[in-house]
Structure formats: structure tokens, C-alpha cells
N, C-alpha and C positions, 0 to 999 in steps of 0.2 A: 413129357406131360403125363403120358399114360402110367409110367412108373410111379410118379407122385400120387396120381389118382388111386392106383392100386394099393399104395402104402396107406393112404388115408382111409380107404374102405376095408383094409384088412381087419379081421376080427380075431379076438383072443377070449379065453375064458377067465372070468374073475375067480380067483382062488378062494374067495370067501363065500360069495353067493352062488357060484357055479353058473352064472349067466354068461352068455356069449355076447360080447359088446365090441364096438369098434375100438381099435387100438388107441385112438386119441382120448377115449374115455377111461383108460386104465393107467395105473401108476405102478412103477416098479417099487417093490417093498424096500429095496436097498436105498432109495432116495428119501424114504420116510425117516423123520427124526427118531432117534432111539427110543425115547419115552413112549411115543405113540406106537411104534413098532412093537414094543414090549406089551403095550396094552392089547394090541391085536393078537399077538401070539398067546396071550393068556387064554383066549377062547379058541385059538386055532394053533396049537403048538407044533403041528406037523408042517407048517408052511415053509417052503424052501426060501433060501435067501433072495432069489431072484423072482419070487412070486409076483404076479400081476393082480392088483386090487382095483376095483371100480372106484372112481372118484366119489360117488355118492356113498359108498361103504366107508371110504376113508373119512369123509366128513361126519358120518354117523359116529364113528369111533372117536373122532376128534371131540365131538360133543360130550360123549360119555367120559372121555378122559378129563375134560374141563370140569364136568360135574363132580367127578371123584376128587379132583384136585381142590376144588372149592370146599367140598365136604371135609376133606382131611385138614384144611387150614382153619375152618370155622366150626367144625363139628356138625354143622347141618347146612343145608342149602335153602335159601329163601326163594320165594316166588320170583323176586327181582333177579336174583343170580341165575335161576333156572331160565329165565328169559334171555339173559346174556349168553348162557351156554348154548341155547337153541339158536340164537342169532349167528353164532360162529359157524354152525352147520348150514344154515339157510342163507347166510350173507345178508341178513336183514339189517337195515339201518335203524339204529336205536335213538338217534337224536330227534327230539321233537320241539316244535315251537309252542312253548308253554303259553305265551301271550295269546296266540290264536285260540287255543283251547279255552281259555278263560273268557275271551271276548265272545265266543260263540254261545257259551252257556250262562251268560249274565242275565239275570231277571231285571225287570224294570226297576224294582226297589234297589237292587244292587247297583245299577247304573246311576240312579239318583244319589245314593249314598256316596258313590265314588266322586261324582261331580261336586257334591256339597263339601266332602272332606277336602277335595282339592282346592275349592274356592275358599273354604274356611282357613286354610293354611297358607294363603297367599297374602302378599302385601296389599293387593287391591282390596281384599276384605278388611284388613287391619286399618288402612288409611280411611276407607269408606266408613267404617264403623266409628272410628275416632271423630271424623267429621260429623256424623250424625249425633254423637254424644255432645259435641261442642255446640251444635245448633240447638239441640234439645235443651241443654242447661242454659245457654245464652238467651233463648227465647223466653223461658220461664222466669229467669231472673229479671229480664227487661219488662215483662208484663206485670210483675209484682205479685205479692202474696194474694191479693183479692181476685184478680182475673186470670192468673196462670192456671193451666190445667194440671200441672205437676209442680207446685211450688217447692222450694227448698224445705227439707233435705232430699227431694226427688224420690219419693217412696214409689211412684209408678215406674220410674226408670229402673229402680232396684228390682222391682218385680219382673219387668221385661227382661233385664239381664239375667236373672235367675232362671226364667223360663227358657231363654236362649241357651244358657249353659246346660240345662237339664236335657234339652232336645239335641244339642250339638254333640254332646259326649257320646250317647249310644250310636249316632250316626257315624262318627269317626271310628268307634270301636268295630262297627259292621265292616267298614272299609279296611281297617287294619286286620281283621279276621280273614278277609279274602286275600289280603296281601300276604299274610302268614301261610295260607294254604298254597298260594302261587309259589312262594319261596320254598316250601316243602317239596312241592312237585318239581320245581326246577333243580333242587339239590338232589332228589332222587334220579332225575334224568341225567344230571352231571355225573353221579356215582356210577350208573350203569354204562354210560359212554366211557368214562375213565377206566372202569374195570375191564370192558371189552378191549380197549386200547392196550392196557397192560398185558392182558392175555395174548393178544395178537403180537405185541412186541416180544414177549417171552417165546412164543411159537417161532417167530422169525429168527431170534437169536439161536435157539436150539437147532433150527433147520440149517442155518448158515454155518454154525459150528460143525454139524454133522457133514455137510457138503465139503467144507474145507478139510476136514480130517480124511474124508474119502478121497479128495483130490491129492492130498499129501501122500496117502498110501499108494495111489496109482503112480504118482511121480516117482516114489521110491521103488516101486516095482520096475518101472521103465528104466530108471537109472541102474538098477541091479542087472536088468537084461543087457543094457549097453556094456556094462563092465564085463559081463560074461562073454559077450560077443567079441570085445576087444581082447580078452584073454585067450579065447579060442584062436583068433587070428594070429596072435603072437606065438601061440603054441604051434 
């Protein structure tokens, strides 16, 4: 138990920042994927192959590497891509609930427009309105031209329908405008989540390839040593 505790509390110096940190917070440069190690050596060319680097410094260089990668691919880096690059270093979660964001910021007028647009596009409204039209026309036809409040050709009804259409159209447009803004925000959220996932997967592939190559090199060295030992024994 004491040996494990001493190993956990052992400290070493970060080759980049020069700070003395616990060994568990340091990473061997040999285990870092080549592209990221090359980015670190660009600023610290004298680092030995077995240099120890703080995890915080490693994440900082990882963020810088992603920024440069995005800039090389697109020519410039947007605010959204900058946020994705920063999230890789801070391990920030980028996915957001767009519905909650819009529900919290809706004004009374926007809530009314959403409900009216929802009701205006339902079968309940269509059937109710058809029933009202049928009752309106049947009543006026039954009352006759002399006592009907809107005799044929139903001029008052045409006026009511025109006013209803004139009011309903902007209300529906208000609701559609909010829906477009919601869809735009949702697409931006999906883009940054997908971009981060793509960068994370690329990082994992490069790291796995690097570790597999290192493992093959070590296995080849061990095999070579075994062959040399067998040859020495035969000799």
C-alpha cells in the first residue's frame, strides 16, 4: 500500500511549463500522436523523446492544433469552430436543448401566434369553420331576402372571410419565422456537435495508429532480442 501511495504522490517536472506536478498529471511524449507531438516540438524543438508533459498543456496544444487544422481546411476559423476547438481542451458539452431555449424566451405575442397557427392548421379548425359557414348560409337562405342579416350572395360573409385571411396570414408568418430561427439554431448545434465528433474520432484513430505502431516496434525489438539470446546459447 505504501509503495502505491508513494508512486501516486511522486512528482516530476513538466518539460513545457517547468512546473512540478504529480506523476498522474503528466503524460509521456512518446504516447502522444505524431501530429500533436510535432505541433508541440514546433515551439519546443529540444524536447527529448521521453519528455513528460502536463495534461493541461497537452490539452492546450491540442486546441491549438485543431484551430490550425480548421484554418488550413477552410481558410479561416469562425466563432462556432473556435468554440468547438476550445471545447476539445475543456471537455465542454456542446449539445443544447433548442426547444427549452425557445420556450424560455417566448413573449406573450409569440405564444399566442404559435397557438393560433397550430389551431389554424388543424382539422378541428377546418371542420368547425366549415360548419360555421354552412350554418351561416343555411340560416340566411332560410330567412329569405327580406329578413336575413346577410342575404345571398353573402357579402358580409365574404368580408368576414377576407378579414380572417388578412389577419391569419401574418400570424402564421410570425410562427413560421420563429420556426425558421429554431431550425437554424438546431442546425448550427448539430453542426458543431458533428464537427467535434469528427475531430474526436480523427484524434482517436491517429492515437490508436500511433500506439499500434509503437506496440509493433516493441514486439519486433523483443523478438530480435529473443533471436539474439537463442543464437548466443547455440554458440
